[in-house]
N, C-alpha and C positions, 0 to 999 in steps of 0.2 A: 669338517670336510677335508682338511689337509691330512689329518690322521688317517681318514678312510682311504684317501688316494695313496698315501705312503704304504698302508697295509696291502692294498691291491697291487702296488708295484712290487713289494717284497714277495708277494705270492707269484706274480707273473714272471718276474725277472729270471729266476732259476730255470723255468721252463723255456724262456726265450733263449737263454744261453745253451741249454741242451738242444733246443730246436735248431739253432745254427749249426751245431755239430751234426745233427741228424740230417739236415739238408745236404751236407757234404756226403754223408753216407748214401743218401738217395742219388746224388749226382754220380758217385763212383759206381754204384750198382747199375745205373743207366749205361755208363761207358763199358762196364763189364759185359753186358749182354748185347751191345750194339751190333757185333758181327752177325748175330743170328738172322737179321733181316737183310743182310747184304752178302750172303754166302756165294750166290751166283756171280755177283759183281766182282767179288774178290778173286774167285777162281778164274774168271775170265780175264781180269786185268793183269794178274800175275802168272797166268798160264800154269796153274797148279791144280791138283786134284784134292779130293776130300781128306785123305790122310795128311797131306802137307798142310792144308788149311787148319785142320783140327790141332795139329802140333803148334802152328804159329799162334793161333788164338789162345792155346793153353799156356803160352809164355807168361800170361797174366798171373797164373797160379804158381808158376815156378818161383817167383819172388814173393808173392803175397803169402804163400804158405809158410816159409821159414821165418818171415818177418813177424809173425804173430807172437813169437816169444820175446824178442828184444824190444818190440815197440812199447810194451808196458813200462819197461825200465826207462826208456827215453821220455815217455809221458811224465813220469815222476820227476825226472831230472830237469826237463825244459818246459813243461807245461803244455796243455793242449793248444792254446792260441797260436803260438809261433809254429808248432809242428803241423797243425792243420792248414795254416796258410802255406807252409812249405809243401805239404802233401798235395794240396789243391793245385799249386803251381806245377808240380811234377805231372799231375794228370793233364793239365793244360798243355804242357810241353809234349807229353806223349800223344795227345790228340792232334796237335799240329804236325807232329812227325808222322802219325798214322795217315793223316789227310794228304800229306805230300810225298808219301813213300813211293819210290820208283822201282824198288825191288822187293821181293818177298822177305828178304832178310831184314829190311828196314821195318816191315810190318811186324815181325817178331820183336824187334828192338823196341818199337813203340808200345807194344802190349806189355813188355817187361817193365818199362818206365811207368806206365799207367798202373800196373799191379803194385809197384813199389809205393806209389802215392796212396793208392786205395787201402793198403795194409794199415794205415793209421786211422781209418774212418771209424770203425765200430769201437775200438779201444778208446779213441778220443772222446766219443760220446759217453762211454762208461766212466771215464775219468772226470768229465764235466759233471755227470750225475752224482758221483761220489763227493764232489766238492760243493755242489750247489743244493742238492736235494736231501731231504730227510731219508734215513735208511729205509723206511717203510715204502718209499717210492722208487727205490733202485730197480726192483724187478719190473715195475710198471714201465720205467724209462727204457729198459732193455727190450721189453716186448713191443712197445710203441716204435722204437727205432727199427727193429726188425721188420715190423709191419710197413713202416714208411719206405724201407728199402724195396720191399716186394711191390709196393704201389708204384715206386719209381720204375721198376722193371715193367710193370703192366702199362703205365702211361708211355714209357719210353719206347716199347715195342711199336705202338701205333704212331707215335710222333716221329720217330726216326724213319719209319717206313714211308710216311707221307713226305718227309723232307728228301729222302733218298729218291723217291719216284719223281718229285718235282725239280730237285736241284742236283741229283747225283750223289753217290755215297761220299765223295770227298768233301763237297760243300756241306753236307749234313753234319759230318764230324767237325768241320771248321766252326759251324754255328755253335756246337756244344763246347768247343774250346773257348770261344768268346764268353759264353755263359759262365764257364769256369773262372775266367778272369774276374768277372763281376763278383762271383761268389767269394773268391779269395780276398777281394777288396772289402767286401761286407764283413767277413770274418775278422780281418785285420782291424777294422774300425770299431766293430761292435762287441766282439767277444772278449771276455775277461776270464782268466784262469780260475779265479775264486772270488767270492764276495768280500768286500772290505770288512763287513761285520756279519760273519756267519751266524745263522740261527743256532740256538743251543742243541737242537735235535739233529743237526747236521754233523756227521763225523765221517772221515775218510773210510771208504770200503775197499780201497786198494792199498796194499802195503807199500812202504817206502823201499821198494826193491832196488838192488844194485846188481850189476853184472857179476860181482863177486859172490853175491848170495844166490843168484839165479842158477848157477851150474850145480851146486849141491842139491837144490830142490828138484831140478830137472832130472838129475840122476835117480832120485827116489821115484819120480813119476815114470821114467823109462823102464825101471825094474818092476813096475806094477803091471802084471799081465792083464788085469781086468780093464785097466784104462785103455790098453791097446784094443781089446775087444769092443769096448764102448766106442772108440774112435772109428773103427772099421764099420760098425753098425751105422754110425752117423754118416760115414762116407757113402755107404750103399743106399741109405734112405734119402740122401740129398741129390741123387741122380736125376730125378724129374726136373730139378732146377739147373744143376750144373751141366748136365749133358743134353737134356731134352729142350727145356725152355730157353736156355742161354745160347744154344747153337743149332742143334739138328732138328728141332721141332718144326720150325717154319718150312724148311725145304721138304720135310716129310709130308706135311699137310698139303703143300702145293702139289706133290706127286700123287698122294693117296686120294685127294678129294678134288683135284683140279682147281684149287683156289688160287687167286692171284696173290701177290705178295702182301698187299694191304689186308686182305681178308684172312690170310694165314696168320699174320701178326696179331690181328684182332682176336683170333681164336686162341692163340698162345697166351694172350693176356689173361684168359680165364684161369690158367695155371697159377699165375701170380696172384690173382684175386683169391683163389683158394688158399694159397700160402698165407696171404695177409689176414684172412679170417681164421684159418686153422691154427696159426702160431699161438696167439693168446688163448684161443679156445681150448686147445689140447693142454696147454700149460695149466689152465684153470681146472680142467677135469682131473689131471694128474695130481695136482695139489689137493683137490677136494677128496678124492678117494685114497690119497696117500699111497699111490702105487706108480711105479715108473715102467716096469717091464711089460705088464699086461696091455696098457695103452699102446706101447711100441709094437707089440706083436700083432694086435688087432689092426692098427693103422697100416703096418707094413703088409699084412695079408690082403687087406682091402685095396691098397695101392697097387699091389702086384696083379690082382684080378682086373682092376680098371686099366692098368697098363697093357695087359694082354688083349683086352677088348679094343682099346684104342689102336693098337698096332695091327691086330690080325682080323678083327671083325669088319668086313667091308660094308659100304653103302649105309653108313649111319646118317640119320637126318642131321640138319644143322643144329637143331635143338639138342639132340642126343649127344652130338660131338661136343658142344659147349658145356653141357652138363657133366660129361665124363672128364673133360679137361679140368673143370672146376673141382670135381671130386678128387682127381689126381693130385691137385695141389693141397686140398684139405687133408687127405689121408697121409700124404708124404710129409706134412708139417710135423708129424711125430718126431722127426729128426731133431727138433729143438730140445727134446727131453734128454738127449745125450749130454748136453752141457750141465744140466742139473745133476745127472748121475756122475759125471766126471768130477764135479765139485764134491759130491757126497761121499765118494769112495777114496778121496785123496786127503792127505794131512791138512788140518785146518789152515796152517800158515802158508800152505802152497796152493790155496784154492784159486787164486788169480792165475797162477802159472798153469794149474791144471786145466782151467778153461781155455787158456791160450793154446796149450798142447793139444787139447781135444779139437779145437777149431782148426789147428794145423792139419791134423789127421783127416778131418772132414773135407778140407780143401784138396786133399790128394785125389778125390774123386774127379775133379776137373782136370787135373794133370794126367790121369790115366785114361778116363773114358772119353773125353773130347777127341783126342787123337785116335783112340782105339776104335770108336765107331766110324771115324773117317777111314781108317785102314780096312775095316770090315766092309765098308761100302766099296772101296777100291778093289778088294779081293774078288768080288763077284761082278764087277763092272765090265761091260763088253767093249768099252773103248769109244762109245758113241759120244759125240760132242755137238753142241749147237752154239754158234757164235763164240767158239773157243771155250765154252763152258761144258764140263762133263755132265752128261745126262744119266742119272741113276734111276733105275726102274723101281717099281713098288716091291718087287722081289728082293732087290738089293737092300732096301730099307727094312723089310721083314727080317732079313738075315742079320743086319747090323744092330737094329734096335732090340733084338732079343736079349741083349746084355742088360737092359734096364729092368724089366720085370724079373729076370733071373737074379739080378742083384738083390732084389727084395726077398726072394726065397732064401738066398744065402744069409741075408741079414736075420731072417726069422730063425734059422738054424743056430746062428751065433747068439741070439738073444736068450736061448735056453741055458747058455753058459754064463750069462750075466748075473751079477748079484742084484737082489731086490733091496733097495735102500729104504723103501717106505717113506720117501720124501723126508728123510731124517737129515735136516741141514743143521750142522753144528754152528754155534755162535762164531761169528767172524772175529779173528784176533788181528788187529792192525799193528 
């Protein structure tokens, strides 16, 4: 009986460690998309318009994006436990700052701090997985973590909306700041960087990188034109999440369908549900047929069609709207394939850095398109305000959101210049 309990504990403990890291990833994802359900409140409180709001919210990505490269080095040097506690506390401080912001500049600063803390989340889980899990479970851990993040966005959309309606946007952010304090304490008390007695089949999948080694590898990646194409394709196919679901989707649905804030947030949660299901499904299909480019092209084409229908076809029924939003998430989840391609077209010893570099390029989408859509909204706005909040017409949204399905068309064009790797993953060299 004792042996059986020990065996069960040895099996569960690695997943518990990775699960703690994944909870933080889920938490930071929730904070990332929280402004989407309070756009009107923020514009009214700070007397700003859509372009300014998009820019302030995108401060999150301004620091999250470049930190994807050095954070892996820091994880190797200091271990995930201390860094994830530190990162969680940064998110907590950013949330307190966000909730108490008196000026728009403070709002941007709080998003910057939250983005800095959030940058450690996904890499931290991958570091835990490489230390605790057998190599055959590494991809599964990555897929489950990504799915958990999108579920966090799906649940968070509805939860934050209810809290905002009942307590106001400041108090809802404060509630999540306190949750972050509890999470930081749990990680500090329970998480361990590595097992005392690792299993024989567990071996590190992330190299012992240093900053001195990072720059030569990065130079090789920067000079690889295919990797830039792959990153831009990922950027464009991630727009349903970074630009639509995380910020402008809720106000669009309120205007286009007359939904209240809670109903619009509930509808957007179907995009996250589609992403949660599509991420592992698309990866499995691609691995099975041993092709990367064709699933990307098909998924991007279908996502573009669905995007055009969502934005420009009026009078959809509630069932049709939810179904299309779900499919929008499923088809756009082909974006996850760019990380596999990035690894497969890069030198073996630079695979980890290649994934970080690809992720950095993908995150540029939030930096560019969150403010861009806001600026496009402002450019056609007639100046109408209600309770100090700009009122944008459906025609304004038709003009601004044209950027998202058009981005998919551009991505499809670029995909024809991408190499097909046939899922040829070279053995990792630690």
